N, C-alpha and C positions, 0 to 999 in steps of 0.2 A: 702123800699129804703134800699141798703146797705149804702150809705154815704148819710147823713143828714148834712146840712149846715145851720148855722145862722150868718148872716152877720149885724153887727153895722155899719151903715154907718157915725153916728156921733163919735163913738169913733175909726171909721177904723180898725176894728176887725173882724176876723171870727173865730167861733168855729165850726169844724166840727168833726162828730163822725162816724166811721165806724163799720158796723156789720154782722157778718156771712160772707158770701164767698163774695170777692171783686175782680171782673175782670177788665182789661183794660177798658172796655167801661164805667164801672161806674166811674173810674178815669177821663176819658175824659169828661163824663158828668159832673164831678164837675168842670173840668177847664172850659167847656162851661159856666156853672153857673156864675162862678167868672168874665168871660168876659162880659156876658150880664150886670151883676151887676158893672161894671167897679172897680173892688176890689182887682186887682192883686197888687196893692201898699199897700194893708192893711196886719197888721201882722195875721198870722193864726197859732192857734194850730190843729192840726189833730191827733185825739185821734184814734189809730188804735190797742188798746189793746184787746186781744180776738178776732182777725178778723183772716180769713184765706185768703191769697191772692193767686188768680190766675193768676200771672204775669211771665213773662219770661223778661230776659235780652233785648229781642228785643222791647217787650212792653215797657220797661222803656225809650228806644230811641225814640219810637213812642210819649210818652207822654212828654218827654222833647222837642221833636219837635213843638210839639201841644202847651205849654206854651210858647216857644218862638214866634210862630206865634200870640198868643193871646195877649203878652205882648207887642211886637213891640218893640218900643225905651222906653217904661215906665219901671222904675226899681222895679222889685218884692219888697213887703215887707218881713218880718223876716216869717219863715215858721219853726215849729218845728213839727217833727212827734213822738208821744207817742206810744211806743210798748214794750211788754213783751214776745216778739217772737224773737229768734236769727235769724231766717230766713228774717222776716220783717225787722229787724235791717241790716242785710246784704243788702237787696234791698235797703232800704234808704239811707245807705252809698253809694253803686253803684249810686243811682240817683243822690246823693248830688256831686259826683266825676264827673257825666256826666254834671251837670250844675253850676259847680263853677264859672265859667267864667260870667253867668248869674247871678247867685244869690249864692252869697258867704254866705248870711245870712240863710242857711238852715243847721237846727242840728236835731239829733234825741235823746230822751230823754227816760228813763225807768220809769219816775214818771211825773204825771200830772203837780202838782206844780212846780215843777222847769221848766218844760216846759213853763207854763204861765208866770212863774216870769222871764224868758228869753225873751220869745217872746213879752210880753206886755211892757217890761221895756222902758221908755221913754229916749231919748236921751237927755243929760243934755249939 
């Protein structure tokens, strides 16, 4: 499975790791798993290092629409994408721009520890 997800309901966190070639369908499956688990308000680190994405800008619009439909009125939790690819970084920034109104807490990182620190930081 190109996208594996570990959800901790007690901590309200999600750890996702992608590998190989990831398409729009795999991302939409991930969105559906989060919807079923009622975990859209959880903080998530999405590790996409070493991944090849088979996505277009049109796919980003499709994914954003599916996330909007799945979250409804619920405010999404913080999401960080970790990547070592300039292409994926560009797509992630494009997605962030498309969804800034729904999820201003979406960031792109190059290192996993920095992503975890930001994503799982508790509000004081």
